[in-house]
C-alpha positions as CSV (number, residue, x, y, z in Angstrom):
1,X,-44.9,-6.8,1.3
2,X,-44.5,-4.1,-1.3
3,X,-42.6,-3.4,-3.9
4,X,-40.0,-1.6,-1.8
5,X,-39.6,-4.7,0.0
6,X,-39.1,-7.2,-3.0
7,X,-36.5,-5.3,-4.3
8,X,-34.5,-5.0,-0.9
9,X,-34.9,-9.3,-0.9
10,X,-34.2,-9.5,-4.4
11,X,-31.4,-6.6,-5.2
12,X,-28.2,-8.3,-3.6
13,X,-29.2,-11.5,-4.8
14,X,-29.8,-11.0,-8.5
15,X,-27.9,-8.3,-9.2
16,X,-27.9,-6.4,-12.6
17,X,-30.5,-9.3,-13.3
18,X,-33.2,-8.0,-11.4
19,X,-34.3,-4.9,-14.0
20,X,-36.9,-3.2,-11.6
21,X,-39.9,-3.8,-8.9
22,X,-42.9,-1.8,-10.0
23,X,-46.2,-1.5,-8.2
24,X,-49.2,-3.4,-9.8
25,X,-52.9,-3.0,-8.2
26,X,-53.6,-6.1,-6.4
27,X,-50.4,-7.6,-6.1
28,X,-47.1,-7.2,-4.1
29,X,-45.6,-5.8,-7.4
30,X,-44.6,-6.6,-10.8
31,X,-40.6,-8.2,-10.8
32,X,-39.1,-7.3,-14.2
33,X,-36.1,-9.6,-14.7
34,X,-33.4,-10.2,-17.4
35,X,-33.9,-13.9,-18.1
36,X,-30.1,-15.2,-17.0
37,X,-31.6,-15.1,-13.6
38,X,-34.3,-16.8,-14.0
39,X,-33.7,-19.7,-11.9
40,X,-32.4,-18.2,-9.6
41,X,-35.1,-15.5,-9.0
42,X,-37.7,-18.6,-9.1
43,X,-35.6,-20.2,-6.1
44,X,-35.5,-17.3,-4.0
45,X,-39.3,-16.0,-4.8
46,X,-40.2,-19.5,-3.2
47,X,-37.8,-20.5,-0.8
48,X,-37.1,-17.2,0.4
49,X,-40.0,-14.7,0.4
50,X,-42.6,-17.5,0.2
51,X,-44.3,-17.8,-3.0
52,X,-45.0,-21.4,-3.0
53,X,-48.2,-21.5,-5.5
54,X,-47.2,-20.4,-9.7
55,X,-50.8,-19.9,-10.9
56,X,-49.6,-19.0,-14.3
57,X,-47.6,-18.9,-17.0
58,X,-48.3,-16.6,-20.2
59,X,-46.3,-16.0,-23.5
60,X,-47.1,-13.1,-25.3
61,X,-45.7,-12.2,-28.4
62,X,-45.4,-8.4,-29.4
63,X,-43.8,-9.0,-32.6
64,X,-40.1,-7.5,-32.1
65,X,-40.0,-9.7,-28.7
66,X,-41.7,-11.9,-26.5
67,X,-42.9,-11.8,-22.8
68,X,-43.2,-14.4,-20.2
69,X,-45.5,-13.7,-17.1
70,X,-45.6,-15.8,-14.2
71,X,-48.5,-14.9,-11.4
72,X,-47.2,-16.2,-8.0
73,X,-49.2,-16.6,-4.7
74,X,-47.8,-16.6,-1.1
75,X,-49.6,-18.4,1.5
76,X,-47.8,-16.3,4.0
77,X,-48.4,-12.9,2.6
78,X,-52.1,-13.5,1.4
79,X,-50.5,-12.5,-1.9
80,X,-50.4,-12.3,-5.9
81,X,-46.5,-11.3,-7.6
82,X,-46.1,-11.0,-11.1
83,X,-42.8,-11.8,-12.4
84,X,-42.2,-10.5,-16.1
85,X,-39.1,-10.9,-18.4
86,X,-38.8,-10.1,-22.1
87,X,-37.1,-12.3,-24.8
88,X,-35.7,-11.5,-28.0
89,X,-37.9,-12.7,-31.0
90,X,-34.8,-14.7,-32.7
91,X,-34.1,-16.5,-29.7
92,X,-37.2,-16.9,-27.5
93,X,-35.6,-19.3,-24.6
94,X,-36.0,-19.0,-20.6
95,X,-35.4,-21.3,-17.9
96,X,-37.9,-23.6,-17.2
97,X,-39.9,-23.1,-13.8
98,X,-40.9,-26.1,-13.0
99,X,-38.2,-28.1,-11.1
100,X,-39.1,-25.1,-8.8
101,X,-43.2,-25.6,-9.1
102,X,-44.4,-28.3,-10.7
103,X,-47.4,-26.8,-12.1
104,X,-45.5,-24.4,-14.4
105,X,-45.3,-27.9,-16.8
106,X,-48.5,-27.6,-18.3
107,X,-48.5,-23.7,-18.6
108,X,-45.4,-23.6,-20.4
109,X,-45.8,-26.4,-22.5
110,X,-49.1,-24.4,-23.8
111,X,-46.2,-21.0,-24.2
112,X,-44.3,-23.4,-25.8
113,X,-47.0,-24.8,-28.4
114,X,-49.2,-21.3,-28.8
115,X,-46.4,-18.5,-29.2
116,X,-43.2,-20.3,-29.5
117,X,-41.1,-19.7,-26.0
118,X,-39.0,-22.4,-25.5
119,X,-38.4,-23.4,-21.7
120,X,-35.0,-24.7,-21.4
121,X,-34.3,-27.7,-19.1
122,X,-38.7,-28.3,-19.4
123,X,-38.9,-32.2,-18.5
124,X,-41.6,-33.2,-21.1
125,X,-41.8,-30.4,-23.8
126,X,-44.6,-31.4,-26.0
127,X,-47.4,-30.5,-28.0
128,X,-50.1,-30.2,-25.0
129,X,-53.6,-28.6,-27.3
130,X,-52.5,-29.1,-31.1
131,X,-51.7,-32.6,-32.7
132,X,-48.1,-34.1,-32.5
133,X,-46.4,-32.6,-35.7
134,X,-48.5,-29.6,-35.7
135,X,-45.7,-27.2,-37.0
136,X,-47.2,-23.9,-36.3
137,X,-47.5,-21.4,-33.3
138,X,-51.5,-20.0,-33.3
139,X,-50.9,-16.8,-31.2
140,X,-47.5,-15.4,-32.6
141,X,-48.7,-12.5,-34.4
142,X,-47.1,-13.7,-37.6
143,X,-49.5,-16.6,-37.9
144,X,-51.5,-17.1,-41.0
145,X,-54.6,-18.5,-40.9
146,X,-54.5,-21.4,-44.0
147,X,-56.8,-23.1,-45.9
148,X,-57.9,-26.6,-44.4
149,X,-56.3,-28.7,-47.4
150,X,-53.5,-27.2,-47.3
151,X,-52.6,-28.0,-43.9
152,X,-50.9,-30.9,-43.4
153,X,-51.8,-32.2,-39.6
154,X,-50.7,-35.9,-38.5
155,X,-52.5,-37.7,-36.4
156,X,-51.7,-39.3,-33.3
157,X,-53.6,-42.5,-32.5
158,X,-54.6,-43.5,-29.0
């Protein structure tokens, strides 16, 4: 499977929401999509194209926008594929993939926590790495280090 196959398989289903399919060394390709078709793309990748395993979800802060990159694996094709979407910095939201791939759960929690990307309809979007009540997103480029005494962190006792 290559970029042309992915383009043919998704073009009619996603329409203008499919922004392009690029060659990407070592993979079936990189699919660029508009966030409005995220859930439909996720379902097509799993059900029609056989990408049954989601390896990772990563969030990137490009200052003026955010990017979400998904890495999928197909046992049938023995290939990886990348999915990529850009989100406006003032509204960094996209549909959760956790309903299609349960493995997205913790990856999306980490991307929300570190880069402030909200995953709509996520079943449990809460802190994973930082303590409850932590109000900052440490991997945003706008994040400034603070003196320890100036931070108020609520501690959770288990």
